[in-house]
N, C-alpha and C positions, 0 to 999 in steps of 0.2 A: 504493500500500500504506500509505503514511503517513497518508493521509486516512481510511482505513478505521477508524482508532481514534477518530476524532472523535465518531461517534454513541455509542460506548461511554462516552467521557469525559463527554459531555453527560448521559447517563443517570445516571452516578454522581454528578455534581454536582447534578442534579435531586433525586436521592434524599437526598443529604446535607442539602439545604436545605428538605426537606418539613416541614410543620408540622401543627398541628391548630387548629381554631377552635371554641370553646365556643359553642353556639347557645342552649341553655337549661339551667339558669338563666343569665341574662345575665352575662357576665364583669365583673370589677371595673372594667375600663377598655377602651378601644378596642384591638383586637388589634394587638400590636406584635411583628412577626416577629423583629426583632433582639434583643429582650430576653426572648423566651419561654423560653430556657434558664435564666433566673434566677427567683428566688422570686416567685411570683404575677405572672409576666410583667413584672416590673419595677415593679408597682404595690404599694408597701410599706405603704400605709395603707388601712384599711377605709373604705367609702363610707357616707354618712349615709342615702342613699335605697336601703335594702336591699330586695331582692325578697322578697315573702311566698311561702313555699314550704311545701307540704303536709308536716305532721309524718309522715303515713303516705300511701302511694299516690302519691308524686311520681315524676318521671322526669327523666333527663338526656339531652340531645341534643347531639351534636358532629359536626363534619366532620373526617375524617381524610384527609390527603394521602399516607398510606402504605398499601400493599396488605396489610401484616401489621403489627400493632401491639399494644401492651399498655397497659392503663390501670388505675390504682388511684385511689380517692377517699379523701381524708383530711379530717377535720373538726376544727375548733377552736371551743371555746365562749368563748374570750377576746374581749373587746371589739375589740381591735386586734392580732391575732397578728403577730409580727414575724420569726419564723424557722420553719424546718422542724420544730424540736423542739416547737413549740406545737400540733402536729397529731397526731391519733390515727387509725388506720385505720378507715374507715367501710365501705368496700367493698373487699375484697382484690383484688389484681391479677388480671386475666384477659386473655387474648389473643383478638384478633379478626382474622379474615381477611376483608378486604373494604375497599376504598377508597371514601370518600364519606361520606354521612350515616349515623349510627348512633345509636340511641335505646335506653335500657335503664331499667327501673324501679328506684327507690330508696325504701326504707322506712326512714327514719332512726330512727323510734320503736322499731323492732325491732333496731337495731344494738347496744343495751345500753351506750351511752356516757353517762357522767355529764353532767348539764346539758342533755341533749336533751329538751326539754319545750315545751309550748305557750307561745308568746311569747318564746322564747329567741332572742337574736341570735347567730348562728353564721357561720362561714366555711368553705366547702368548697374544698379544693385538689385539682385534678385533675393527676395525674402521668402523662404520656404518654411512651411510648418506641416509636419506629418502627424501632429497631435501630441508630440512630446517635446516641444520647444522650437524656437526659431533658428534657422540656419541661413547663412549668407554667402553669396559669391558675387564678384564684381567683374565687369568687362569694360575695358577702356577702348573707346571708339572714336573715329573721325567720321562725321556724317557727310555723305556725298549724295547729291541729287541724282547723279547718273550711275551710282554704284549698283552692282548686281551681285547676288549670292552665287558663288561658284557652283557649277553643276555637280561637283563631287560631294557637296554638302547635302545630306539627306534630310528630308522632313518626314519623320516617321512617328506614328502613334500606336500605343499599345492596344491590343484587342479589347474592344468594348469600352474604350475610354469615353467618359462623359464629363461635361462641364456644367457647373452650377454656380449661381450667385452665392455670395455670403451676405448675411443680413446687415451687419454693421462693420464694414471693413475699416481698418485703420488707414489714415492718410499717410503716415510715415511709420517705418519700423521702430521698434523699441529695443533697448539693449537687454531687456528681460521680459518674461511673460510670453504668452503664446497667442496665436490667432484662433478665435473661436471658429470651429468647423461647423457652423450652422448652415442650413440649406438655403435660406433666403426666400424671396417671393417669386422670382422669375422662373420660367420653365427651363429645364435642362436640355442640352443638345447632345446626342450621342451617335456613334457610328462604329463600324468595325475598323480594325487597324489594317494598314497597308503602308506603302511608301509613296509619298507624293513628291513630285519634282519641285525644284526650287522655283521654277516659273509659276507653278500652280499656287505656291504659297505667296509669291510676290504679287500675283494677280488679286489675291484677297486683301484688298486695302481697307483702311479705316478701322482702327481699333481706338475708339475714343469712349471712355467711360465703360462701365461694366456691361451695359446693354449692347454697345457696339462690339465689345469683345466676344460676347456670347453669340451674337449674330454671325460674325465673321468666322469664329472658330467652328461654329456649327456648320457653316457652308463648306469650310475646308474639310472637316471630318466627314461630311456627308459624301464626298467624292472619293474618299480613301477606300 
């Protein structure tokens, strides 16, 4: 009887140690599991070799080790942001059901944030919560109106992935605490997984506010 609790304990420990890995745009540094609960996964300085990222029609790809998780994207136009307070919400928090790869379109030009323009050096911070605390990764970018995502970069979604709103998303990440994984009022969009080309993701433009995100993500997932 005593040993019957071991599988349960192992499952709990596995859940508590689960993380996420940013696939595209590439993160500021090599994935560091132990420092992911800290600002920019422990990488406190912007890199000089920034990734050129489309001002409109870009996408983000990540791998989740949680079956249910929430994500928000924040943006800073400072040359070298040093704290959470240097960021503003670019894509409001949304909840996803589905472990594995997930890709969603991002139109930064439509976000209405000051300083988002062709040639701007910006940093995106990704705030992830699988229910056991917030995790962070950052990507340093140069925005280009004519940039396109390389065809070798895949936009892939886990089987049965679904997107749902969160009732009271935070505008900016916090250094402690977690995001409530509540379902919200809007309908969810779901579809089976497959690989979408970069051009398909780029064509799905306009992610502004949570309603826009759900509509576009639903459209992208629907063709996968």
